[in-house]
Structure formats: structure tokens, C-alpha cells
N, C-alpha and C positions, 0 to 999 in steps of 0.2 A: 504493499499500499504506499502511495506517495506520502512523504512526510512534510517537508517544508523547504522554502527558499528564504534565505535571510542574508544580511550583510554582517560580517563579523570582523573584529580586529584582533589579530593574533600577534604574539611575539615569539613564543617558544613553547613546545610541548615535548615531554619525555615520551618514550616509546609506549604506544598503546594501540588498540584496535577497536572497531565498531562491530558489535556482535550481530546487529539486526538490520543494517542498512549499508549501502554503498554511499559514497560522498563525492560530489563534484565540487572542485574549488577553482574559481577564476579570480585572477588578481584584478582589483579595480584601481588600486594605488599601492605602490611598492612591489616587493617581490618575496619569494619564499623559497628556501632550500629544503627539500624533503627527502628523507630516507624512507623508502617504501620496500619492505621486505629486504631482499638482497640488492636492490637497485636504488639509485638516487637520481635526482633531477631537479630542475628549477621551474618554479611557477612564476611567470611574468605577465605583462599585459598581453603578450602574444602566445602564451603557452599555458594551458590549463592541465588539471590532473584529475583522474578518476582513481579514488582510494577505494579498493575493493573491500567489501565486508570481510572481517576476520583476518585481514592482513596487517601485521604489526607495522607501525610507522611513527616517525618523529619528525619534527621540523624546527627551523629557525627562520623567522620572518623579520624584515626590516621593521624597526620601531615605528609605530604609527600606520603600518600597512593596513589596507582594508580589502576584504575578499567577499565576493558573492559565493555563497555555499548552499548547495541543494543536497538534501538527503533522498536517496532513491532506493526503491525495492527493485527486485529483478524485473518486474513488469514494466518499469520505466526506462530500462536500458534497450537501446535499439538493436534490431537484428538478432534478438535472442541471446545477446552477450550475457555471460554470467559475471563479468567484472573481474574474475580472478585469472583465468587462463586464456580467455578469448578476446581480450581487449588490450591495447597498448595503454599503459597508465598515463603517460604524458602525450598531449596532442595539441595541435595548432588551433588558435582562435582567429577567425577571420576579422578584418576590420568592422564589417557589419555586425557581427555578434558582439564585438567589444563595445560598440556604440550602444547596442541594445542593453548590454549589461549596465552600463553607466546610466541609461535611461531608467532601468529598473531601480538602481540605487536611488536616484532622485525621487522616484515614486514611493519607495518605501520610506524615505526620509520625511516626505510630506504626508503620507497616508498611514504609515505605520506597518501595514501588511499588504500582501498581494492577494487578490482573489485566487481561489483554488484553480479556476480554469486558466487564468493568466500564468500562474506559477507552473501549471502542467504543460502548457504550450511552450513556454520559455525553456524549461528543462529539456523538453523534446528536441528543441532546436540545438541546444548546446550538446546534448548527447549524441546528436547525429554526426557531430564532428569526431566522435571516437573512432579510432582506426582498429579494425579487427586485427588481432595479433597473428603474426606468422611464427611458426616453430623454428627457432634458430638452428642452423646447422652447428655441428660440434666446433668447427674453427671459429665461427662468429661468437658463439657462446663463450669460447675460451678467451677470445680477444676482449669481450665485454668485461669478463671477470678480471683479467689482468689489468686493463686500463682503469677499472674502478678501484683496484688496490692501490695503484700509483699512476695517475694520469700523465705525469711529466717525464717519466723515465723511458717510456716505450716509443720507439720509432716504428715506422711502418715496416722497415726491413726486419727489425727484431721480432715484431709480432708475426710477420710472415714466416720467419724461421721457426718460431715456437709452434704455430698453428699448422704448419706443413703446406702453406700456400705461398705462391709469389706475392710480393707487395701489391702488384696490379690486380691479381686474382682476388686477394683478400679485400682490397678496397671496393672492387665491383660487387663482391658478394655481400660485404657488410652494408653497402648502400641499398642493394636489392632487398635485403632482409629486414632492415631497420628504417629505411626511408630518409636516412641521413648519412653524411660522410663520417668516416672514422676520425678525421681531423676535427670536424665540428663537435663530435661527441666528446672527444678528449678536451677540447677548448671549453665546453660547457662545464665539465667536471672540474677543471682547473679554476675557472672563474667562480664556480659555486664554493670551492674550498677557500678561495681568496676573499670572497664576500663574508664567509664565516669568520675568518681571521680579522677582517676590518671591524666586525661587529663585536667581537669577543675579546680582542686583545688590543694593546696599544703599540704594536710592532710598527716600525716605519713602513710606509707604503712602498718604498723601493725594495725593501726586503720581502714584502709579501708578493710583489710583482715578480721578483726573481724566483721565489718558491713556486709561483704559478707557471713558471716556464717562459717568462718574458724577459728579454734581454734589456729592455729599457722601460721606464715608467710611462713614457708617452704612448707606446703601442699598447701597453696594458690598460691605460686609462681610456683609449679609444674603444678597445674591445669590451671593457667593463660598461662603458656608457651605452654602447650598442645593444648589449644584452639586458641591462637593468634600467637604462633610462636616466641614470645618474652617475656622476663621476665618483671614484673611490673616495676622494677627499670630502666631497659634499655628503656622501653617505654617512661617513664617520662623524661629520660635524652635526648633521640632522640627528643622528642616533644619540649623541651625547647631549645635545640641546634639549631633547625630549625626556631624558632620564629624571 
């Protein structure tokens, strides 16, 4: 049974799970790094997440971030997805859906709640963006686990050697099975780790950039802003100012 659509402000949650519903989370303002089962990813204005029922997860969000959250039963997932094995957890949000989510935020701010019919239709639109999962081949699954353990130390050549594929073959298979390039996947993990360090430590930004695999702070700043919509320095200042 459909439960609710609401706006919520998160900062951090220790590992937990939802026993009776799936949860869709769309970023309205700010971003969130989320550990979901054995995987991790980033929720931003362009990327949402489906948190399956019963899957342990934890997250760290920018201070003051706001998210549109929908609690779902199996009946409200499209194409018969069960949310655990048949859907990709992180998925893209189109500009149109992003504008719709911001409109809903303003409606809930002024009216307090959405009608059940509106909430149902909006959730259906967002859920339709969920990508059915593909079962990863052994080389791709191996590459994913290795990169998640340490995203900065693996080159394509080294991953190819460990997985038994040439770098070109691994790159093609990774994109075909995941919908993204291995380089982008690694970069997202590195930036996610950097963002956590910015929010939880006072380490110099140059040191964080180096640990994230960037040779200079300028290229790190450009990549960070492109992903999160804010510079590393601004994120730290905003976070400290709102403590």
C-alpha cells in the first residue's frame, strides 16, 4: 500500500533498514553520500536513489540539505520490480522531473500535504525512471568491488589484468552492463569520499584533492562543483556556518 510523499532534511544516519517499504529519495537542495548494502553512490539534483526494503544503508548529507522522499510498496514499483535484485539503486532524474519535484516542494510548503492522487501520480513518474538491473558478469562485478575498496589506486590496465580482460574489452563491457564508464564510476566514488572528508574533518582541501586522485586543486574543484553544484571551499563554509 502506498504510504507517503514528504520533504525531509537529513544530515546523517547510521546503518539501518526499512522493514515494510521501499524508499525513493530525490535531492531538492544539497547532496547525500549513501552506502547501500555493499554498494555506494551519490544522490544529487541529477541522481536519485531507490532504497530497497530490508537492505541496510547509511548516509551522510550536506548540512541543510532537503530531499523529496516517497515510501513505496511493491505495487508502486514499475514493471514488476521488487526493488532488491531487479532495479538499479541509483538512477538519473530528468530536468522535467527535477522541476516537478521542486514544484511539489513548494506545494507541500504552502498546503502542508499532497492529495493521495497527486502523490500517487508523482511517485509513478519518478519510479518510471528506475532502470531494470542487469546481472553483472564476473569481470565487471570484480572491477566494481575492487574500485569500491580503493577507487584511486586502480588503472584500467591493472583492472584488466586482474579481471582477465583487455582494458578496451573491460571498458566496453563495464559501460554496457552499468550504463556508465568505469572512469566516471571511479570519479564519483573519489568525489563522494572527498565530500565526506570535507564535511567531517578539517584537513586542507589540497590534501583532500590529492587523496581523491587529483593532481591539482583547480581540477578537483571543477569536478566537485560539476557533481555537487558547489565548490569544496563553499561546502565547508556552509556546513560550519550552520552548525
